[in-house]
C-alpha positions in Angstrom: -43.3 -139.7 244.7 -42.1 -140.8 241.3 -38.5 -140.6 242.2 -39.0 -143.4 244.7 -41.2 -145.7 242.6 -39.3 -145.3 239.3 -36.0 -146.7 240.5 -36.9 -150.4 240.4 -38.2 -150.5 236.8 -35.3 -148.3 235.6 -32.7 -150.5 237.2 -33.0 -153.0 234.3 -31.4 -150.4 232.0 -29.5 -148.2 234.5 -27.5 -150.9 236.3 -25.7 -152.4 233.3 -24.9 -148.8 232.1 -23.5 -147.9 235.5 -21.4 -150.9 235.6 -20.0 -150.3 232.1 -19.1 -146.7 233.0 -17.3 -147.8 236.2 -15.3 -150.3 234.1 -14.0 -147.6 231.8 -12.8 -145.5 234.8 -15.5 -142.9 235.0 -16.6 -141.7 238.5 -20.2 -140.8 239.7 -19.1 -137.1 240.0 -17.9 -137.1 236.4 -21.2 -138.5 235.2 -23.1 -135.9 237.3 -21.1 -133.0 235.8 -21.3 -134.4 232.2 -25.0 -134.9 232.4 -25.6 -131.4 233.9 -23.5 -129.7 231.2 -25.2 -131.7 228.4 -28.7 -130.9 229.7 -28.0 -127.2 230.2 -26.6 -127.0 226.7 -29.6 -128.7 225.1 -32.0 -126.5 227.1 -30.5 -123.1 226.4 -29.9 -123.8 222.7 -33.0 -125.6 221.7 -35.9 -124.2 223.7 -35.4 -120.5 223.0 -35.1 -121.3 219.3 -38.4 -123.3 219.3 -36.9 -126.8 218.8 -39.2 -128.1 221.6 -39.5 -131.7 220.6 -35.7 -132.1 220.3 -35.3 -130.3 223.6 -37.7 -132.7 225.3 -36.0 -135.8 223.8 -32.5 -134.8 224.7 -33.4 -133.6 228.2 -35.2 -136.8 228.9 -32.2 -138.8 227.8 -29.7 -136.7 229.8 -32.0 -136.9 232.8 -31.3 -140.6 233.0 -27.8 -139.7 234.1 -29.3 -138.5 237.3 -30.2 -142.2 238.0 -26.9 -143.6 236.6 -24.6 -141.5 238.8 -26.4 -142.5 242.0 -26.3 -146.2 240.9 -22.6 -145.9 240.2 -22.0 -144.5 243.7 -24.0 -147.4 245.3 -22.0 -149.9 243.3 -18.8 -148.4 244.7 -19.9 -148.9 248.2 -22.0 -145.8 248.8 -22.0 -142.1 247.9 -20.0 -139.3 249.5 -21.1 -136.1 251.2 -19.5 -134.1 248.5 -21.1 -136.3 245.8 -24.5 -135.6 247.3 -23.8 -131.9 247.5 -22.6 -131.8 243.9 -25.6 -133.8 242.6 -28.1 -131.5 244.4 -26.3 -128.4 243.2 -26.4 -129.6 239.6 -30.1 -130.4 239.9 -30.7 -126.8 240.9 -28.7 -125.6 237.9 -30.6 -127.7 235.4 -34.0 -126.7 236.9 -32.9 -123.1 236.5 -31.8 -123.7 232.9 -35.1 -125.4 232.1 -37.4 -122.7 233.4 -35.1 -119.9 232.4 -35.1 -121.2 228.8 -38.9 -121.6 228.8 -39.2 -118.0 230.1 -37.0 -116.7 227.2 -39.0 -118.7 224.7 -42.3 -117.4 226.0 -41.1 -113.7 226.0 -39.0 -113.5 222.9 -40.1 -116.4 220.6 -43.9 -116.9 221.4 -44.4 -113.3 222.6 -46.9 -114.8 225.1 -49.0 -112.9 227.6 -47.0 -111.6 230.5 -48.9 -113.8 232.9 -47.4 -116.9 231.2 -43.8 -115.6 231.9 -44.9 -114.7 235.4 -46.1 -118.3 235.9 -42.8 -119.7 234.6 -40.8 -117.5 237.1 -43.1 -118.5 240.0 -42.4 -122.1 239.2 -38.6 -121.4 239.1 -38.7 -119.8 242.5 -41.0 -122.4 244.1 -38.9 -125.3 242.7 -35.8 -123.9 244.5 -37.8 -123.3 247.7 -39.2 -126.9 247.6 -35.6 -128.3 247.5 -34.3 -125.8 250.1 -36.9 -126.7 252.6 -35.8 -130.3 252.5 -32.2 -129.5 252.6 -32.5 -127.0 255.5 -34.8 -129.2 257.5 -32.4 -132.2 257.1 -29.5 -129.9 258.2 -31.5 -129.3 261.4 -32.1 -132.9 262.0 -35.7 -133.0 260.7 -37.2 -135.5 258.2 -39.0 -134.0 255.2 -39.8 -136.5 252.5 -42.5 -136.5 249.8 -44.9 -133.9 248.5 -47.2 -133.5 245.6 -44.6 -132.1 243.1 -41.1 -133.4 243.6 -38.3 -132.9 241.1 -39.3 -135.9 239.0 -42.9 -134.8 238.6 -41.8 -131.2 237.9 -39.5 -132.3 235.0 -42.1 -134.7 233.6 -44.9 -132.1 233.6 -42.6 -129.4 232.1 -41.3 -131.7 229.4 -44.8 -133.0 228.6 -45.9 -129.4 228.0 -42.9 -128.7 225.8 -43.4 -131.9 223.7 -47.2 -131.3 223.2 -46.5 -127.7 222.2 -43.8 -128.9 219.8 -46.2 -131.3 218.0 -48.8 -128.6 217.6 -50.9 -128.6 220.8 -51.6 -124.8 221.5 -50.9 -123.4 225.0 -49.6 -126.8 226.3 -46.6 -125.1 227.9 -48.7 -122.5 229.6 -51.1 -125.1 230.9 -48.3 -127.2 232.3 -46.8 -124.1 234.0 -50.0 -123.2 235.8 -50.4 -126.9 236.9 -46.8 -126.6 238.3 -47.6 -123.3 240.0 -50.6 -124.8 241.9 -48.8 -128.1 242.6 -45.6 -126.5 243.7 -47.3 -124.1 246.1 -49.1 -127.0 247.6 -45.8 -128.9 248.0 -44.2 -125.9 249.7 -47.0 -125.9 252.3 -46.8 -129.7 252.6 -43.1 -129.7 253.3 -43.4 -126.9 255.9 -46.1 -128.8 257.6 -44.0 -132.0 257.7 -41.1 -130.0 259.1 -43.3 -128.4 261.8 -44.7 -131.8 262.9 -41.3 -133.5 263.2 -40.6 -134.6 266.8 -37.4 -132.5 266.7 -39.1 -129.4 265.3 -38.9 -127.5 268.6 -35.3 -128.3 269.3 -33.2 -125.2 270.1 -30.4 -124.4 267.7 -27.2 -122.6 268.3 -27.1 -118.9 267.4 -25.1 -117.9 264.3 -21.5 -116.9 264.6 -21.1 -113.4 266.0 -24.5 -113.4 267.6 -24.9 -113.1 271.4 -26.3 -116.2 273.0 -28.9 -115.0 275.6 -28.3 -118.1 277.7 -24.7 -117.1 278.3 -25.4 -113.4 279.0 -24.9 -112.5 282.7 -27.5 -110.2 284.3 
């Protein structure tokens, strides 16, 4: 939802930065990898040690690179299949680092109730499933767009919880996690329903390599 509507307002800042990076010889893939490494470093160093406000600020800043690399690709005439694969893979890595770091903070720094860590791990798994449903559906020719909690909403809610906890609001992280548990579960169901209702949902697919195709088996 937000990932679509936020692009136009952000273009005022993102477009000049993207042009400047292209001028100095950087490629979209370079920016993708640099942003991913910077984000993961900030997350795994700052969240477990309790520097939640700094973690929030730096992650929000580095997350802007997720818009910049795509803009750079469009300015060069369009993205590539590998670029899209790299970008999606890096998104999964940063999501894992975010919720993995939160889980470590909950268990070892906050010594929170086990249910809080469980909620964090549920969100981590569901976030991967949400993205996988879309990727697998599109690989099969289906269209699956939207949902209650897409990546932008997931990152914003998680960072909001971290920031509020960092400035002294108790249990803000745990509340944000349970919001994400419910919203992500709904999104998984929404995306599966969208896939099932696609006109191509009943299209037969080829068997995997090594499997016997019943249609070619003689009686």
